Phi, psi and omega in degrees: 000173181209150179291164176296139180253153002279149176273146172292168178300316180292323178297318179296317179299316181296312180294319178302316180297318179294309181302319180300312180298313184286328177291319178292322176297320179298312182293324178294329183278358182230064181293138174073005183270137172281128185235153172236156179300320180298315178299314181298315182300314181292318183289325186259351182060039174242138180303139182304316179303317181292326176294312180300313182297322177291316178297323178294318180296332178273357183071031184246022175232143179220142176261117186219126178051044178078009181227150172276131180244135174275123178262117176272081184291116185300321180297320179292318180295317180294320178298318177299313180297323177294319180297319179296318178298316180294324183289331182085183182288138175283145178299143178262145178262126176276104185298336179292341179273349180276135174232122182231133176232128181294147180288130175241110182296149179294150178295141180295141179283145179265139180294139178278145181271000000 
């Protein structure tokens, strides 16, 4: 999926930050694996265009012999892993505490005669 476009400047910064974190976590968890944008997109439910633009922003895409190649740059991955260590564990959400009810709009009132 992808957010509705066009994104505001702040929206783009927020989504880029999220996409960057989840893509780097994904790449770190698959050392030595051959990956395709299509596979990543299907597994992560992120639009292919958003994956490509994020990888390009990270300098992790290269066009070679008529194909786009994902570069698993070790320095970028190590920097991400260090940042995660410094940040500490992310809070976990206890799904049993979540209560969600879909919004049901009220029935339209009928004009009185």
